[in-house]
C-alpha positions, -999 to +999 in steps of 0.1 A: -285+681-165-298+716-174-328+700-193-338+680-162-337+711-140-358+732-164-384+703-166-389+702-127-413+730-119-408+750-087-429+734-059-436+744-022-416+726+005-448+706+013-452+695-023-416+685-026-418+664+006-450+647-004-434+638-037-404+625-020-425+605+004-444+590-025-411+580-043-400+565-009-432+544-007-427+531-043-390+523-037-399+505-004-423+483-022-395+474-046-373+467-017-401+444-003-401+424-035-363+420-033-368+408+003-391+381-009-362+366-028-343+367+006-308+354+005-314+333-026-293+356-050-264+355-027-267+318-021-268+312-059-237+335-064-218+316-036-226+283-051-216+294-085-183+307-071-176+273-052-184+253-082-160+274-103-133+268-076-140+231-075-139+229-113-105+248-113-092+224-086-103+193-106-086+205-138-054+213-118-053+178-103-060+162-137-032+183-153-009+171-125-020+134-131-012+138-169+023+153-160+030+124-137+020+098-163+042+116-188+071+114-163+063+076-158+065+071-195+099+091-196+113+068-168+101+037-188+120+048-218+151+056-197+149+021-182+147+006-216+177+026-227+196+014-197+186-022-205+198-018-240+232-004-228+236-032-202+230-057-231+255-038-252+282-037-224+277-074-217+283-082-253+314-060-253+327-078-222+331-109-242+356-093-265+377-073-240+415-074-243+424-069-206+408-067-171+409-029-172+384-027-200+363-055-184+361-036-151+351-004-169+324-022-186+314-037-154+311-003-138+290+009-167+267-021-163+265-015-125+257+022-131+229+014-156+215-011-130+215+016-104+197+040-130+171+014-135+164+009-097+162+047-094+137+049-123+117+021-107+117+040-074+105+071-091+078+053-110+065+038-078+064+073-061+048+088-093+022+061-092+013+065-055+011+103-062-013+097-091-035+074-069-036+101-043-045+128-067-072+106-083-088+102-048-088+141-046-104+143-080-130+118-069-138+138-037-139+171-054-161+157-082-185+144-057-186+178-040-190+195-074-219+173-083-236+179-049-231+218-052-245+216-088-275+199-076-279+226-048-273+253-075-299+239-099-325+237-071-318+273-059-317+287-095-350+271-101-365+285-069-351+320-076-364+319-112-399+311-099-397+339-074-385+364-099-411+352-125-439+358-098-427+393-089-411+404-121-443+421-136-450+441-103-413+451-101-412+463-136-443+484-131-429+498-098-395+507-114-414+526-141-434+544-115-403+553-094-386+567-126-417+588-133-417+601-097-381+610-099-387+633-128-407+656-106-380+659-079-352+685-083-318+670-089-301+681-056-329+667-036-329+634-055-292+629-051-295+635-014-325+610-013-305+583-031-275+587-009-296+583+022-313+553+009-280+536+000-267+543+035-298+532+054-301+496+063-339+495+057-337+519+026-357+546+043-346+581+034-379+600+041-397+592+074-426+608+094-423+621+128-436+594+153-442+602+189-420+633+188-391+611+174-375+603+140-395+575+122-361+561+112-336+561+141-362+570+168-341+598+182-361+626+200-368+657+180-367+691+197-401+710+199-387+739+177-377+715+150-410+697+152-427+731+146-404+738+116-414+704+101-452+712+107-449+746+091-429+734+060-404+763+062-377+741+047-366+705+043-357+692+079-333+663+084-329+643+115-298+655+135-288+619+143-293+597+111-299+625+084-332+611+072-355+637+057-385+643+082-422+649+072-451+657+093-474+627+096-505+650+098-500+661+062-498+625+051-532+617+066-547+648+050-532+638+016 
C-alpha cells in the first residue's frame, strides 16, 4: 500500500481528473466489448445449470428404477419360498394324525397363498411404477439432449465472439492497469465503487447542458464554477459521479 502511494506523484486536480477520465474511457471500451457478448455468458450458465439439474433428475429416476427392480426380485424369491412351503405343507397333510393337524396345515397353506397374491400385487405396482419412471427418464433425456444441443451452439457462438475480441480486451485491460498506477489509492477506490454501482459503468462524466452527464440532474451555477476552476474533485449531489469540465477535455 505504502509503495503504491509513494509511486503516485502529486498531481493537480485537473491532471487527476484527466487521468481518471482517461481510465474511464478505457474501462468503458472494455465494457463495450463485454456488451458485444450480450446475454450469451448468462445463457450459457443457465443452460449448464439446467443440464446439471436434468442429469441429476435422470440419475435419481434410474436409481429408483433399480431399487424397484430389486424389490421385484425380492418378491419373486418370497413367492418361491411360499410355493415351496405350500408344497411342503401339502405333503405333510398326507401324513397327519388328526383333523387339528390337518386344519393347521391348511391355514398355513392358505396364508402362504395370500402371501403369494400380495407379492403379485406388489410386483404389479412396482412394474407400473417402473414404466412411469422410464417415461420420465425418456422425457428428461429428450430435454437434456435438446438443452445440450442449445448449449453446444451457444458455447460455440460465445467462443467465436471471445476469440474476436480477446486481443483487444487484453490490450485494454493492460492499458487500464497502467492508468490505475497513476491514480492515488483513495480516488481509485472511489472510482471503482462508483463504477460497480452505476448501471452503465460511468464513474467520471462531463457536465452537459448544465447537468450531470450521468444522471442528468441540474448542477447549481456555483458548483459549475468550482468544476471549471478545478478547486477540488466535485461529485454530483444526486448520483455521486465525479464531474469534469467538458471544455478541458476538448482542450486536451
